[in-house]
C-alpha positions, 0 to 999 in steps of 0.5 A: 616950555617953562620951569616949575618948582617941585619936590623930588623924593629924598628917602631919609625920614620923608624929607623932601628937597626942592629941585627944578622939574624940567618941562618939555612939552612934547605930547604933554610929557614932563621930564625931570632933571638929574643932578650928575657929579660933573658934565655928562662925559665925565659923570658916565664912565666905563668900569670893570670894578663897579659890578659884574663885567664891563659897565657904564657907571653913572655918578650922581650928586646928593647924599646925606650919609657923609661917610668918613673917607668917602671916595666922592665927598664933593658929590655930597651937596647936590648943589655941586652937581650939573643939572641935566634933563633925564632924557638927555642922560638916557639918550647918551647912555643908550647910545653908549651901550649901542656903541660899546660892548657892555654888560650893564650900567651901575648907578653910583654917587653921591647916593643915586637914591637921593634923587629917587624920582629922577632915577625912576624916570631914567630907569623907565626910559632905559628899560623901555629901550633896552629890556634886558639892561642889567642895572646895579645901584650903590646906595648908603641906604639899607634895602629895608629903608628903600624897598618901597621906592618905585625905582627899586623894581628896575634895579637887578643888584643893589649894594646897600649900607653905608661905607664904614672905615673901620669895617673896610675889607678890600677883598670883599668884591664890589664893596668898600666895607664888610657891612655892605651887602650885595642883593640881587633883586627881581621886581624889587624883591631880594632873591639872593644875598652875597 
């Protein structure tokens, strides 16, 4: 077992940031790390407001959007996060899902797609274990900017666009500002917009 420097996809203009890739030598499989907003118990919480039904919300770190009046500005800098192996996060989520009565998970942040490679690995593990798992993702990117990311194919609902304080509209369900869209996806393609 050892550490190795690697690049993790950062969607903005092809920019890459360096992160450590965590290698676990189990049949030649490598597992990445993901940066959560804090320790695993405080970064994965129950919610009724981050998507339909009762959900587990996963708060990640890293965001380039820096929206004024963001509810989680500490999560912008990935260095403020806690680095945890993706497989450990996946196992924790699976255990919580089996223990509770949840309607799905929601990825939030920061911006989860800032760590799109780690998110992809997490979603692959989760969907392989629970095929019917409903997945929402909040991102400051527009769908058109991220539609070709592999992780998008695993997301059922994408809430896209940055929070814009001058467009704040609390009556818009599951959104902070009216410019944000709720996009229902099937295999990465938009099938319905709210």
